[in-house]
C-alpha positions as CSV (number, residue, x, y, z in Angstrom):
1,M,2.7,-9.6,-21.7
2,H,0.9,-9.0,-18.4
3,T,-1.6,-6.2,-17.7
4,G,-1.8,-4.8,-14.2
5,L,-4.5,-3.0,-12.3
6,I,-3.0,0.3,-11.1
7,F,-4.8,2.8,-8.9
8,N,-2.1,5.5,-8.6
9,I,1.4,6.4,-9.8
10,Q,2.9,8.8,-7.4
11,K,5.9,10.8,-8.6
12,Y,8.5,12.5,-6.4
13,S,8.0,10.0,-3.6
14,L,10.4,10.5,-0.7
15,H,9.3,7.8,1.8
16,D,9.2,4.6,-0.2
17,G,12.9,3.8,-0.3
18,P,16.1,5.7,-0.9
19,G,16.3,8.9,-3.0
20,I,13.5,10.4,-5.1
21,R,11.2,7.6,-6.4
22,T,8.1,6.9,-8.4
23,T,5.7,4.6,-6.5
24,V,3.4,2.4,-8.5
25,F,0.3,1.4,-6.5
26,L,-1.2,-2.0,-7.5
27,K,-4.8,-2.8,-6.6
28,G,-5.8,-5.7,-4.4
29,C,-4.8,-6.7,-0.8
30,P,-5.5,-9.8,1.2
31,L,-5.4,-8.0,4.6
32,R,-8.2,-6.0,6.2
33,C,-6.3,-3.7,8.6
34,G,-8.6,-1.3,10.3
35,W,-6.1,1.5,10.1
36,C,-5.3,1.1,6.4
37,H,-4.3,4.3,4.7
38,N,-5.0,3.0,1.2
39,P,-8.4,1.3,1.7
40,E,-9.3,1.9,-1.9
41,S,-6.6,-0.7,-2.7
42,R,-8.4,-3.6,-1.1
43,S,-10.5,-4.9,-3.9
44,P,-8.7,-6.5,-6.8
45,E,-11.3,-5.1,-9.2
46,P,-11.8,-1.5,-10.7
47,E,-14.1,0.6,-8.6
48,I,-15.7,4.1,-8.8
49,S,-15.1,6.5,-6.0
50,W,-17.4,9.3,-5.1
51,S,-16.3,12.4,-3.1
52,Q,-19.1,14.2,-1.4
53,T,-17.0,17.3,-0.9
54,R,-16.4,17.7,-4.6
55,C,-19.9,16.9,-5.7
56,I,-22.0,19.9,-6.8
57,R,-25.1,17.8,-7.3
58,C,-25.5,18.8,-10.9
59,G,-27.3,15.6,-11.7
60,Q,-25.4,14.7,-14.9
61,C,-24.4,11.3,-13.4
62,R,-28.1,10.5,-13.0
63,D,-28.8,11.5,-16.5
64,V,-26.4,9.0,-18.0
65,C,-26.8,6.1,-15.5
66,P,-28.2,3.0,-17.2
67,R,-29.8,2.0,-13.9
68,A,-32.1,5.1,-14.3
69,L,-31.1,6.6,-11.0
70,D,-32.9,9.8,-12.1
71,D,-36.0,8.1,-10.8
72,R,-34.6,8.8,-7.3
73,P,-33.7,12.5,-7.5
74,E,-32.5,12.5,-3.9
75,T,-29.7,10.1,-4.7
76,I,-26.3,11.3,-5.8
77,A,-24.1,8.9,-3.9
78,I,-23.3,5.6,-5.7
79,D,-25.6,2.8,-5.0
80,R,-23.1,0.0,-4.8
81,Q,-25.7,-2.7,-5.0
82,Q,-27.0,-1.4,-8.3
83,C,-23.8,0.0,-9.9
84,L,-22.7,-1.7,-13.1
85,R,-19.3,0.0,-12.9
86,C,-19.7,1.1,-16.5
87,G,-18.0,4.4,-15.8
88,Q,-20.5,6.6,-17.7
89,C,-21.0,8.8,-14.7
90,V,-17.2,9.3,-14.4
91,G,-17.0,10.6,-17.9
92,V,-19.6,13.3,-17.4
93,C,-18.7,14.5,-13.8
94,P,-17.5,18.1,-14.2
95,T,-15.6,18.3,-10.9
96,G,-13.9,14.9,-10.6
97,A,-16.2,13.9,-7.8
98,R,-16.5,10.5,-9.5
99,E,-13.3,8.8,-10.4
100,W,-12.0,5.4,-11.4
101,V,-10.0,3.6,-8.8
102,G,-7.9,1.1,-10.7
103,R,-7.4,1.0,-14.4
104,P,-5.6,-1.7,-16.5
105,R,-2.1,-0.7,-17.6
106,T,0.5,-2.5,-19.6
107,V,4.2,-2.8,-18.6
108,P,5.4,-0.6,-21.5
109,D,2.8,2.0,-20.6
110,V,3.7,2.2,-16.9
111,L,7.5,2.0,-17.7
112,A,7.2,5.0,-20.0
113,E,5.6,7.1,-17.3
114,I,8.3,5.9,-14.8
115,L,11.1,6.9,-17.2
116,E,9.9,10.4,-17.5
117,D,11.6,11.2,-14.2
118,R,14.9,9.3,-14.8
119,I,16.9,12.5,-14.1
120,F,15.6,12.6,-10.6
121,Y,16.5,9.0,-9.9
122,D,20.0,9.5,-11.3
123,E,20.7,12.6,-9.2
124,S,19.2,11.2,-5.9
125,S,20.1,7.5,-6.2
126,G,16.4,6.9,-6.3
127,G,14.2,4.6,-8.4
128,V,10.9,2.9,-8.6
129,T,8.8,1.2,-5.8
130,L,5.9,-1.1,-6.2
131,S,3.3,-0.8,-3.5
132,G,-0.4,-1.2,-3.1
133,G,-2.5,-2.8,-2.1
134,E,-0.1,-5.7,-2.2
135,P,2.1,-6.4,-5.2
136,L,1.9,-10.2,-4.5
137,V,-1.8,-10.1,-5.6
138,Q,-0.5,-9.4,-9.1
139,P,2.8,-11.3,-9.1
140,G,3.2,-11.8,-12.9
141,F,2.7,-8.1,-13.7
142,A,4.9,-7.1,-10.8
143,A,7.7,-9.3,-11.9
144,E,7.5,-8.2,-15.5
145,L,7.5,-4.5,-14.5
146,L,10.4,-4.9,-12.1
147,A,12.4,-6.7,-14.7
148,A,11.8,-3.9,-17.2
149,C,12.9,-1.3,-14.7
150,R,16.0,-3.3,-13.9
151,A,16.8,-3.5,-17.6
152,E,16.7,0.3,-17.7
153,G,19.2,0.4,-14.8
154,L,16.7,1.7,-12.3
155,H,16.9,0.8,-8.6
156,T,13.8,-1.3,-7.7
157,A,11.9,-1.7,-4.4
158,V,8.8,-3.6,-3.3
159,D,6.6,-2.5,-0.4
160,T,4.9,-5.7,0.8
161,C,2.9,-7.1,3.7
162,G,4.5,-10.4,2.9
163,Y,1.3,-12.3,2.7
164,G,1.3,-14.4,-0.5
165,R,2.9,-17.4,-2.1
166,R,6.5,-17.8,-1.2
167,E,7.4,-18.8,-4.8
168,D,5.9,-15.5,-6.0
169,L,7.8,-13.5,-3.4
170,L,11.1,-15.2,-4.3
171,A,10.5,-14.6,-8.0
172,L,10.1,-10.9,-7.3
173,A,13.4,-11.0,-5.4
174,T,15.2,-11.8,-8.6
175,W,14.4,-8.2,-9.8
176,T,14.2,-6.3,-6.5
177,D,17.1,-4.3,-4.9
178,L,15.2,-3.6,-1.7
179,F,12.1,-4.9,0.1
180,L,10.1,-2.7,2.4
181,Y,8.6,-5.4,4.5
182,D,5.7,-4.9,7.0
183,V,5.9,-6.7,10.4
184,K,3.0,-5.5,12.4
185,I,3.0,-7.7,15.5
186,L,4.3,-11.2,16.5
187,D,1.2,-12.2,18.5
188,D,-0.7,-14.2,16.0
189,D,-4.1,-14.0,17.7
190,R,-4.0,-10.2,17.7
191,H,-2.7,-10.2,14.1
192,R,-5.7,-12.3,13.0
193,Q,-8.1,-10.1,15.0
194,Y,-6.9,-6.8,13.5
195,T,-5.8,-7.8,10.0
196,G,-8.0,-10.8,9.2
197,V,-5.0,-13.2,8.5
198,S,-2.4,-15.1,10.4
199,N,1.1,-13.7,10.5
200,G,2.6,-17.2,10.0
201,V,3.0,-16.9,6.3
202,I,4.3,-13.3,6.6
203,L,7.1,-14.2,9.1
204,E,8.2,-17.4,7.3
205,N,8.3,-15.5,4.0
206,L,10.5,-12.9,5.6
207,R,12.8,-15.6,6.9
208,A,13.0,-17.0,3.4
209,L,13.9,-13.7,1.9
210,C,16.7,-13.1,4.5
211,E,18.1,-16.6,3.9
212,R,18.2,-15.7,0.2
213,G,20.3,-12.6,1.1
214,A,17.7,-10.0,0.0
215,K,18.1,-6.5,1.3
216,V,15.2,-5.8,3.6
217,W,14.0,-2.8,5.6
218,I,11.4,-3.6,8.1
219,R,8.4,-1.4,8.6
220,V,6.3,-1.4,11.7
221,P,3.1,0.7,11.6
222,V,2.6,1.8,15.2
223,I,-1.1,1.7,16.1
224,P,-2.1,2.8,19.6
225,G,-4.1,0.0,21.3
226,F,-2.8,-2.6,18.9
227,N,1.0,-2.8,18.9
228,D,2.4,0.3,20.7
229,D,3.1,-1.5,23.9
230,P,6.9,-1.4,24.5
231,G,6.8,-5.2,24.9
232,D,5.3,-5.7,21.5
233,V,8.0,-3.5,19.8
234,E,10.8,-5.2,21.7
235,A,9.5,-8.6,20.7
236,T,9.4,-7.6,17.0
237,A,12.8,-6.0,17.2
238,A,14.3,-9.1,18.9
239,W,12.9,-11.4,16.3
240,V,13.9,-9.2,13.4
241,A,17.5,-9.0,14.8
242,S,17.7,-12.8,15.1
243,L,17.4,-13.0,11.3
244,G,20.9,-11.6,11.0
245,S,20.5,-9.9,7.7
246,V,18.1,-7.1,8.6
247,Q,19.9,-4.0,9.9
248,R,17.2,-1.4,9.6
249,I,13.7,-0.9,11.0
250,H,11.2,1.9,10.5
251,L,8.5,2.7,13.1
252,I,5.7,4.4,11.2
253,P,3.3,6.4,13.4
254,Y,-0.4,5.9,12.7
255,H,-2.3,8.7,10.8
256,A,-6.0,9.0,9.9
257,L,-5.6,9.9,6.3
258,G,-7.4,6.7,5.1
259,T,-10.7,7.5,6.7
260,N,-12.2,9.6,3.9
261,K,-10.8,7.4,1.2
262,A,-12.6,4.4,2.6
263,E,-16.0,6.2,2.5
264,R,-15.4,7.2,-1.2
265,V,-15.4,3.6,-2.3
266,G,-18.3,2.5,-0.1
267,L,-16.3,1.0,2.7
268,A,-16.9,1.5,6.4
269,P,-14.6,4.3,7.5
270,A,-11.2,3.3,9.0
271,A,-10.9,3.4,12.7
272,T,-11.7,7.0,13.8
273,D,-11.2,6.7,17.5
274,I,-7.4,6.1,17.3
275,A,-5.2,9.1,18.2
276,P,-1.8,9.2,16.5
277,P,1.1,8.3,18.9
278,S,2.9,11.3,20.4
279,D,6.4,12.1,19.3
280,E,7.6,11.3,22.8
281,R,6.0,7.8,22.6
282,M,7.6,7.2,19.2
283,R,11.1,8.2,20.5
284,A,10.7,5.9,23.5
285,L,9.7,2.9,21.3
286,A,12.6,3.7,19.0
287,E,15.0,3.5,21.9
288,R,13.6,0.1,22.9
289,A,14.1,-1.2,19.4
290,R,17.7,0.1,19.2
291,G,18.6,-2.0,22.2
292,Y,18.6,-5.0,19.8
293,G,21.4,-3.6,17.6
294,L,19.1,-2.3,14.8
295,A,19.3,1.0,13.1
296,V,15.9,2.6,13.8
297,K,14.1,5.4,12.1
298,I,10.8,7.0,13.0
299,G,8.7,7.4,9.9
300,G,9.1,6.2,6.3
């Protein structure tokens, strides 16, 4: 039995596939997108977050810290170089300013929580979605959880960036009814510059999924200054349409909700100088994509 590192289970999710869903967020991601809205998912290890706005500076965290941070009374924020990640400060924090990001969970444990909302899935044709982070970072756990959900008759979806071993992706396909698959940009140089990895594996994995007959919805995060040029959107739409088996594409407008979450786990804040694309801009890009015979939706 596999154990997975989970950092959130979001119930009543309406944007991660059809119907009402429960989205299970797995920790760990190989990409380093500057606009990431879940930056706390990057590390494949448990972390402790600290929220400055929740902190009342009571000092209880200093009192229990084995690194004797009470010797520095001015310090309340987590010293990431010294932190042992023992979690003692989390246990005594009265406001939840310090929290674990990522806890080990077993498949039966997660499945039991998912099944609490079966009535909503049945009434809305919903189900469960694995997201992250990136599910391919924990392929064994992801496959076991998907198989358990399928055995319960639940609709299953996987939200993936597509960067991982092809054999792992195709193994997940055995238990997955729908893939929500990110295609950010076709230009490999810019993809490397803005995400840290080549898009070659991503595109070839998508082709392999389509050749297998998997049901796929494409997701394109629209990031001003990166891929919001009409030519970039048209190139992506044309390539996706050439696969033959993808009929739907979602254009997801950028938002800045990940900025504060990055700071809470000690990361540099996500890009703060990007303005979300206007509704008019999104409608114009959607029309360009529809010109390639694809059903296009703005948003999740």
